N, C-alpha and C positions, 0 to 999 in steps of 0.2 A: 482230713489228716488226723491221725491219732495223736494223743499227747506225747507218746513215746517218740513218734516221728518228728514232732515239733521240737522236742528236746534234742534229738539227734541232729536235726537241721541247724538249730541254734549253736550247738557245740561245734559242728563242722564249720559254720561261719566264723565262730570265734577262733578256732585253730587255724583256719585258712588265712584269716586276717593277720594273725600273729606271724605265720610263716611268711606271708607276703611282705609284711613290714620288716621282718628280720632280713629277708633277702635284699630288700631295698636299701637298708641301712648299712649292711656289711658287704654288699657286692663291690667288686673292684671298680675303682674310679668314682665311688660315691662322693667322697670328699671334694674332689675336683669339680664334679657336676654341680653340687650344691653351691659351692663358692663362686660359680660362674654368674651369680646374680640373675638367674632366670634365663640365661642363654641356652640354646638347644643342647641337651645333654642326654637325650633318650628318655624313654618312659620311666626307667627306674629312678633316675635322679629327680624327676619331677614328683614322683610318688613319695619319695622320702622327704622332700622339702615341704610337702603340703601340711597345713594344719588340720585339714579335714580330708577324709579319704576320698570323697567325691569331688573335691576341688571346687572350682568356681563355675562349673557347668558352662564353659565357654563364655564366661562373662555374665551369664544370666543371673547368677546369685548376687553379684555386685549390683547389677541394675535393679534387682528386687529390693535389696537393702537400701539403695539410694532412694527408691520410691516409698520406703517405709515398711517393708515386709521382710522379716527375718525368719528363716526356718532353721531350727536346731534339732538334731537327731543324734542319738548315741546308742550303743549297745554295750552292756556289761554282762559278762558271763563268769560265774564262779563254779569251777569244778573242784569238788572237795571229797575227802575220804577220811572216815574215822578208822584209824589203824589200831586203836586199843581202847578198852573201856567203854563207857557209855551203855546204851541199850543193846547195840549190836555193831559189829564191824561192817563196813561197806561204804559205797560211794554215793554221791548225789551231785546234782547240777541244777543251778538256778540261772535263768537268763532273763534279763530285763532290757527291753527296747523302749526308749523314751523319745518322744517327739513333741515339739512345741512350735507354735506360730506366735510371733510377736509383731504387733501392729503399732508402729510409731505414728500417733495421730497428728503430731506436728507436721511430719512430712506428707501425710495423706490428706489431712483436712485443715492444717493450720492451727490445730488445737495445741497450744504450747504446754509441754509437760505431760501430755496425755499418752497412755499406752494401754493396749489390750493384750493379755497373755492367755493363750489356750494350749493345754498340753494333755498328754495321755500316756498310759503305760500298757505294754504287753508283757505279761509275766509268764514264764514257762518253767517247767521242771519242778523239782522239789529239793530243798536243802537237807541238811543233816539233823537239824535241831529236834524236830518232832519225831522222826522215825529212827534216828541212829544214836543221838546223844541224850536227849531229854533235858536240855538245859533251858534256863530262863533267858540268858543273854545270848541271843541267836548268833550262830557262827557267822552268818552273812547278813549285812544290812539290807540286802535286796530280797531275802527270803520272804515269800508270800504265796497265797493261793494262786493257782494257775488261772489267770483271768486277763481280759482286756478291760482296762478301767479308764474312765475320765480322770485326769489329774487336776492340776491347778488351773482354774479359769477365773480370771479377775480383771478388773479395771484398776489401773494405777495412775495417780496424779501426783506430779512433783511440783512444788511451789517454793517461793522464797529462795530463788537461785540454787535450788537443789538441797536446801537445808531441811525442808519438810516434805514428807511424802506419805501418802496413804494408799491402801489397797482395799478393795471390797469385792467379794466373790467367794469362790471355793479356794481355800488357802491352806497350805501346810505350815504349821507353826515351827516344825523342826528345821525349816530352811532359814528362819530368822532368829530363833532364841536358843540359848545355851550352846552356841556354836563355837568350835575351836578349829582354827586352821591347822594346827599341828596334829590334832586328833583325826583330821579328815583323811589321813593316809590309811587308816586301819580298816580292816574288812568287817570285824565283829560289829554287830548292830549297836552295842552299848556305847561305842565311841562316837556315834552320831547323836540321835535322840537318846538321852541318858537312860540306862537300864531301868531306873526307878519309874520314870515317866511311862515307858512302854509297858511295864507290868501293872502299875497301880491305876492308871487312868482308864476309864471306860473306852473300849475299842482301841486302846493304845494311844488315845489322844488324837488331835488333828495333825497327823503326821503320815509320811509314806507308809503304806500305799493308799491311805484313806484321808485325804485332806477334807476339811469341813467348811461349811459356810461361815464367814466371819469378816471382821474388819481389822486391819492392822495399820498402825500409824507410827512413824519414826521421825525424830527431830534431832538435828545436829546442833548443839548449843554453841560449841566452839571447836577448836582443833583438838581439844582433849576430851570433852564430854559429849555424850549423846544418850538419848533415852528412846525407848520404844515400848509399845503396848499393843495387845491384841485381845479381841473378844470373839469367841467362836462357839459353834454348837457344842454342847457338853458331851455328846456322844456321836461319833460319825457313823455308827451302825444303826440298823433298824431294830424293830422289836424282836426279830429272830436272830439278832447278832450278826447280820450280814450287810454288805454294801457291795454287791457283786460287780456292778458296772460302774461304780463311782458316781451314781446318779441318785443316791438316796439323800436328798437334801433335807436333813432333819432340822427342824426349828422348835420342836417341842420336847427336847431331851436334855433340858438343863443348859447351863452356860459354863464354858471354860474361859477363864480370864488369866492373862499372864502379862507381866511387866518386867522391864529390865533396864538397868542403867549401866553404861560402859565408860571406862576411863582409859584413854590411850596413854601408854607409858613411854612412848618414843621420846618425848621431850625430856623426861626424867632420866631415862637410862641410855638414850642415844641409839637404841635398836628397836625395831618394831615389836609391839606387844600391847596387850589389852587386859584389863581387869573388869570383870562383869559380875554384878549381883542382881538377883531378881527373885521372883516368886510366882506361884500360880495358885488358883482356886478353882475347884469344880463343884457346882451346886447340886449334882445328882445325889441320890440316895446310895449309900454303900452298905453292903452286908457286913455284919460282924463276923470275924474270922473264928470265933470260939463258941459264942453262946447263941442259943435259939431264943425265940420270943418267950417261950415258957420257962426260961432260966436254966434249962439243962444244957450240958455240953453238946455240941453238934454231933459228936460221935456216939452219943447215947441213943439207943433205939427209940426212946420215947420223945426225942427232940422233934419240934416242928420247924417251921421256917426260921432262917437266921434273923436275929435282931437287925434293925435298920438304923443307920446313922445319916444325919444330914450333912452333906458336903465333905470335902477333904481339901487340904492345902499342902504346899511344900515350899521350901526356901532353898535357894541355890547360890553358888558362887563359883567363879573360875578365874584362872590366870593362864594366859597364852603368851609366851615370851620367847623371842629370839635372844639367846645369851651369848652367841659368838657369831661373827660374820667376817669372812676373809675377802678383802678387796671390794670391788664395786658391784654393779648390778649383775645378778645371776651368779654371784660368787658362792663358795661353800659356806654353809652356815649350820648352826645347831639350835634347835628350838625345843622348848619344854612346854608341857601343859599339865594342869591339874584341875579337876572339877569335883564338886561335892554337892549332893542334893539330900535334903532331910525332909521327911514327912512325919511329923511328930505323933500323929494319931495312929498308933500301932494297932488299935482294935479294928481298923478298916483297911489298912495298907499292908499287903504281903511283904513288901520291901519298905523298911522304915528309914534306912539311910544307905547311901550309895556314894562311892567315890571312884574316880579313875585318874590315872597319871601316866605320863610317858614322855618319850623324846623322839624326834626324828632329825636325821642328818641329811641335808641337801648336798649332792655331789660327794658321796662317800669316797669316790675315786675321782681323781682329777680328770681322767679321760671320759668320765660320764657326768657332765655338768648338770643334767636335768634329772638324774636318778634320785631316789629317796630311800633311806633305810631307817627303820624305827622299831622300838619295842615299847609296849604299853601293857598296863594291867588294870582290870576293872574289878571292883568288889561290891557285891550286893548282899546286904544283911537281911536275913529273914526276921520279921518283927517278933517282939516278945509274945504278942497275943497268938500268933500263928504257932510259935514254939510251944506255948501252953496247950494249944489244941492238940498238938502231937502227943504231949504227955497225958492228956485226958484219954486219948485213944489207947495208950499203953495201959493205963489204970483200968480201962474197961475191957481189957483182954486182947487188944489188937497189937501184935508185935511189930510195931512200926518204928523206924528210927526218928529221932527228933532232928528236924532240920535246923541249920545254923546259918549258912551263907554259901554263896557261889562266887567263885573267882575265875576270871578269864584272863589268860596271859597270851599275848600275840607278838610275834616277830614278823615283820614284813619288809620286803625289798621290792620297790616299784621301779622297773626299768622303762625309761622313755625311749622306746624303740624308734618311733617317729613322732612327728607332731600330733598325728591322729591316732596313735597306738601306744598303749601302755600295757605292759605285762608284769604281773605281780605275784610271785610265789610267796606263800605265807604259811606259818605254822601257829597253831593255837593249842594251849593246854587248859582244859576245863576242870577245875577242882570242885568236887561235890555238885555234879549236875542237878539242876532243880533245887539247889540249896541243900541237898542231901535227901532228895526224894527216894522212896523205897524202890528197890529193883523189882520189876514185875515178876521176875522168876523166883526171887527170894525176898518176900515182903519185909523180913526182919533186918535186911541189910540195905545200905545205900547203893545207889547206882555208882559204879566205879568211875574214878577220874578218867577223862577221855583225852586222847591225843588226836588232833585233826591236822591234816596236811591239805593244802589247796593251791589253786592257781586262778587268779583273777585276770581277765582280759577286758580291756576297755577300748572301744573303737568309737571315734567321733566321725560322723558322716558329714 
């Protein structure tokens, strides 16, 4: 099957699932069927009430979980279109199918606290960032090369009544560090693994879609304080800059280390929230952004290879706080988040500081208790050394614009159509794509600001 056919099939599945879920939830008699507490109400009522599309498989799923085997699978499809600006107008689609098996070793073999996790990705289509927009902060967090990849595969052990846990294997650091629940609503990649990390770290760091070999440990000190740390391969890609099947287990490409402390603010403010601070270090060699080894600017025809620098580091902090909540469990609420990451060594980091902030509202309408609406903005500053390199190019006769920063603004509305289906229209406005990269058609001018419209569909199987 060609890539185009795969993309079409994935898009068809996404749209069909959305239509099926909408029909289930809004068909006549739906409310009465669901409130019947599982009594016969027809196929549609049962479908709408499920948390997972495929249900319990006639009880087989529950029996497997009781025996210690859990299967999780989901599909996310992002249909997008660049309607103005950027490199060119046009559409794109990225599909991500994820599956994982979790083996509870306590249920299987009596090994208290032990667990084995094995997962993988099937990625299809292409998004807008590379071909249509030219931005650093990718429009979709699932954009990646069309490949089937091995994902996270690790052994996890929990000790001390759940207060201490460690993982060893192929791990994605973005699942554990610099995370924000409120930011999780948004589609743009920057609101997951922060934009600075994804751009500055070799291979984007140990994060989707290329987790890396590593060890992670987390300890809960008390109800307020917790700490965690991880050590991973410094570059998840091979010498050719690839890791096509997710099976390039690099152990000779430096070290990436990250640590974080978290403080729960719920006791202080009476509402759920957390403050986190941390930092990371990567031991690899990094190219200078401006100068060659012979001292000339890299844009000079006489320049040789870039200067090399040992290692790079960054510091970060975030707050994720619910500031208003109406009533009890599942009530309407308003949550805010803000994150900042700083990489002080501007001679080797394209982005030297980054921040994002936003809000989301749960149940923006009383009749839609599980929907979410939010607006967020991300800012990535191009480092001074990179800007100086642009000025060198101008002095040497190349009419190129001087880069400054990129800004991504997103508004999203996530509709919980059914327990297993979420549909999310969104809009993004990208200011200075690429930080102000030159337009390939007119090298003396920047790529124009881009407006992107999209629809994300998420199906849990």
